[in-house]
C-alpha positions as CSV (number, residue, x, y, z in Angstrom):
1,M,19.0,-34.1,-50.3
2,N,18.6,-34.5,-46.6
3,A,19.3,-37.8,-44.8
4,M,15.8,-39.2,-45.0
5,N,15.4,-38.4,-48.6
6,E,18.8,-39.9,-49.4
7,A,17.9,-43.1,-47.5
8,I,14.6,-43.6,-49.2
9,S,16.1,-42.7,-52.6
10,K,18.8,-45.3,-52.1
11,I,16.2,-48.1,-51.6
12,G,14.2,-46.8,-54.6
13,I,10.8,-48.4,-53.7
14,V,8.4,-47.6,-50.9
15,P,5.6,-50.1,-50.1
16,V,2.3,-48.4,-49.4
17,I,0.6,-50.5,-46.8
18,K,-3.0,-50.7,-45.5
19,L,-3.1,-53.0,-42.4
20,S,-6.4,-54.2,-41.1
21,N,-4.8,-56.3,-38.3
22,P,-1.6,-54.6,-37.1
23,E,-1.1,-56.9,-34.1
24,R,-1.0,-60.0,-36.3
25,D,0.6,-58.7,-39.5
26,A,2.8,-55.6,-38.9
27,V,5.9,-57.3,-37.6
28,P,6.0,-60.3,-40.0
29,L,5.3,-58.0,-42.9
30,A,8.1,-55.7,-41.9
31,K,10.5,-58.6,-41.7
32,A,9.4,-59.9,-45.1
33,L,10.1,-56.4,-46.6
34,C,13.5,-56.2,-45.0
35,A,14.3,-59.8,-46.2
36,G,13.5,-58.6,-49.7
37,G,15.9,-55.6,-49.5
38,V,13.1,-53.0,-48.9
39,P,13.5,-51.8,-45.4
40,V,11.0,-49.0,-45.6
41,A,7.2,-48.8,-45.3
42,E,4.5,-46.2,-45.6
43,I,1.7,-47.3,-43.3
44,T,-1.5,-45.5,-44.4
45,F,-4.2,-44.1,-42.2
46,R,-6.8,-45.6,-44.6
47,A,-7.1,-48.3,-42.0
48,A,-7.6,-47.7,-38.2
49,G,-4.5,-48.5,-36.1
50,A,-1.9,-47.2,-38.4
51,D,-0.1,-45.6,-35.5
52,R,-0.2,-49.0,-33.7
53,A,1.4,-50.7,-36.7
54,I,4.1,-48.0,-36.8
55,R,4.9,-48.5,-33.1
56,L,5.0,-52.3,-33.4
57,I,7.4,-52.2,-36.4
58,R,9.7,-49.6,-34.9
59,E,10.0,-51.6,-31.7
60,A,10.6,-55.0,-33.4
61,V,12.6,-53.8,-36.4
62,P,14.4,-50.6,-35.3
63,D,16.6,-50.3,-38.4
64,M,13.6,-50.1,-40.7
65,I,12.4,-46.7,-42.0
66,V,8.7,-46.4,-41.1
67,G,6.3,-43.5,-42.0
68,A,2.7,-42.7,-42.1
69,G,0.6,-42.3,-45.2
70,T,-2.7,-40.8,-46.2
71,V,-2.2,-38.2,-43.5
72,T,-5.0,-35.6,-43.7
73,A,-5.1,-34.1,-40.1
74,K,-2.7,-32.7,-37.5
75,E,-4.0,-35.4,-35.1
76,Q,-2.6,-38.1,-37.4
77,I,0.8,-36.3,-37.4
78,D,0.8,-36.3,-33.6
79,A,-0.2,-40.0,-33.5
80,A,2.5,-40.9,-36.1
81,L,5.2,-39.0,-34.2
82,A,4.2,-40.5,-30.8
83,A,4.4,-44.0,-32.4
84,G,7.9,-43.3,-33.7
85,G,7.0,-42.5,-37.3
86,Q,9.9,-41.1,-39.3
87,F,8.2,-39.5,-42.2
88,L,4.7,-38.4,-43.5
89,V,2.9,-38.7,-46.8
90,T,-0.2,-36.7,-47.7
91,P,-2.5,-37.4,-50.6
92,G,-2.6,-33.8,-51.6
93,F,-0.9,-30.5,-50.8
94,D,-2.0,-28.9,-47.5
95,G,0.2,-26.0,-46.5
96,E,-1.0,-26.2,-42.9
97,L,0.0,-29.8,-42.6
98,V,3.3,-29.3,-44.2
99,A,4.1,-26.4,-41.8
100,Y,3.0,-28.5,-38.8
101,A,5.1,-31.4,-39.9
102,Q,8.1,-29.2,-40.3
103,E,7.5,-27.6,-36.9
104,K,7.6,-31.1,-35.4
105,G,10.7,-32.0,-37.4
106,L,9.2,-34.7,-39.5
107,P,10.0,-35.0,-43.2
108,I,6.8,-34.8,-45.2
109,Y,6.0,-35.7,-48.8
110,P,2.8,-34.0,-50.0
111,G,0.9,-35.2,-53.0
112,C,1.5,-32.8,-55.9
113,T,0.7,-33.1,-59.6
114,T,0.1,-29.5,-60.8
115,P,2.1,-26.4,-61.3
116,T,0.1,-24.8,-58.5
117,D,1.1,-27.6,-56.1
118,Y,4.7,-27.3,-57.1
119,H,4.7,-23.5,-56.6
120,A,3.2,-24.0,-53.1
121,A,5.9,-26.6,-52.3
122,L,8.6,-24.2,-53.2
123,K,7.7,-21.9,-50.3
124,F,8.3,-24.7,-47.8
125,G,11.8,-25.6,-49.1
126,L,10.7,-29.2,-49.9
127,E,13.1,-31.4,-52.0
128,V,10.9,-34.5,-52.7
129,L,7.2,-34.6,-53.6
130,K,4.8,-37.4,-53.8
131,F,3.4,-37.5,-57.4
132,F,-0.1,-38.9,-56.9
133,P,-1.9,-40.5,-58.5
134,A,0.9,-41.0,-60.9
135,E,-0.5,-42.9,-63.9
136,Q,-3.9,-41.2,-63.7
137,S,-2.2,-37.8,-63.7
138,G,-0.1,-38.2,-66.8
139,G,2.7,-40.6,-65.6
140,L,6.3,-40.1,-66.5
141,A,5.6,-37.8,-69.4
142,K,4.0,-35.2,-67.0
143,I,6.7,-35.8,-64.4
144,K,9.3,-34.9,-67.0
145,A,7.3,-31.9,-68.2
146,M,6.9,-30.6,-64.7
147,S,10.6,-30.9,-64.0
148,A,11.4,-28.3,-66.6
149,P,10.1,-25.3,-64.7
150,F,10.8,-27.0,-61.3
151,P,14.2,-28.7,-61.6
152,Q,14.7,-28.4,-57.8
153,F,12.2,-31.2,-57.1
154,K,12.5,-35.0,-57.2
155,V,9.3,-37.0,-57.0
156,M,7.9,-40.3,-55.6
157,P,5.4,-41.4,-58.2
158,T,2.6,-43.5,-56.5
159,G,-0.6,-44.8,-58.0
160,G,-0.5,-47.3,-60.9
161,V,3.1,-48.2,-60.4
162,S,3.7,-52.0,-60.9
163,L,6.4,-54.4,-61.9
164,K,5.5,-53.6,-65.6
165,N,6.3,-49.9,-65.5
166,L,8.7,-49.7,-62.5
167,A,11.8,-49.7,-64.6
168,E,10.6,-46.8,-66.7
169,Y,9.9,-44.7,-63.7
170,A,13.1,-45.7,-61.8
171,A,15.3,-44.8,-64.8
172,S,14.2,-41.2,-64.7
173,P,16.6,-38.9,-62.8
174,V,13.6,-36.9,-61.6
175,V,12.3,-39.9,-59.6
176,A,13.7,-40.4,-56.1
177,A,11.8,-43.6,-55.4
178,C,8.5,-45.2,-56.5
179,G,5.6,-45.9,-54.1
180,G,3.6,-49.0,-54.7
181,S,1.2,-51.5,-53.2
182,Y,1.6,-54.4,-55.6
183,M,4.0,-56.2,-53.3
184,V,1.8,-55.6,-50.3
185,T,-1.8,-56.2,-51.6
186,A,-4.6,-57.0,-49.2
187,E,-4.7,-60.6,-50.6
188,L,-1.0,-61.2,-49.8
189,I,-1.2,-59.7,-46.3
190,E,-4.5,-61.4,-45.3
191,G,-3.0,-64.7,-46.6
192,Q,0.2,-64.0,-44.7
193,R,2.1,-64.8,-47.8
194,W,5.3,-63.4,-46.5
195,E,7.7,-65.3,-48.8
196,E,5.9,-64.0,-51.9
197,I,6.1,-60.5,-50.5
198,T,9.8,-60.9,-50.0
199,E,10.3,-62.2,-53.6
200,L,8.3,-59.3,-55.0
201,C,10.6,-56.9,-53.1
202,K,13.7,-58.6,-54.4
203,R,12.4,-58.3,-58.0
204,S,11.5,-54.7,-57.4
205,R,15.0,-53.8,-56.0
206,A,16.6,-55.6,-59.0
207,I,14.5,-53.7,-61.4
208,V,15.3,-50.4,-59.8
209,E,19.0,-51.0,-59.6
210,E,19.2,-52.2,-63.3
211,A,17.2,-49.2,-64.4
212,R,19.4,-46.8,-62.6
213,R,22.5,-48.3,-64.1
214,G,21.0,-47.5,-67.5
């Protein structure tokens, strides 16, 4: 795997974050994640100002890996890149966006859950795909089934991942990392409950590491 894929895989969990108040919350949230051993964040464009949040975090916590999620347009790729974003995540597979991201030199993880998606991803030389929505699309059973004809891919299951099933996903050799929002819920962020977020991250890292040891 390339360097970005390796770095994310080593952490094993990617918080998927919607920020309604980047100026207030982006930096303390980033520091809370890092304190919990999860120095990576996917800031989604589901809320306005995702690029501002990315810029704020990259400036304040330069060692953290920060990317943009819910990317559905080239303009968002440009905004993420200008803000210092280091990777992109799309909810579905869009060949035009994948090609544009690769042209710009940004790693991209498109949402893929079908053989047709996987076939399309092959043509772009991708190594890691976002499997979304994971639980609703068949979960680990489908991920394993898809890996039989497509062994070259690893996936980041996102959607329905929680502390309850994190170990099951993380133990699979097909899974590079798990995406989740349970440690960065709107309630936790709006309440500025940074210590709770840190503890959830610590628990998540412990679960991932134990699962991988088998």
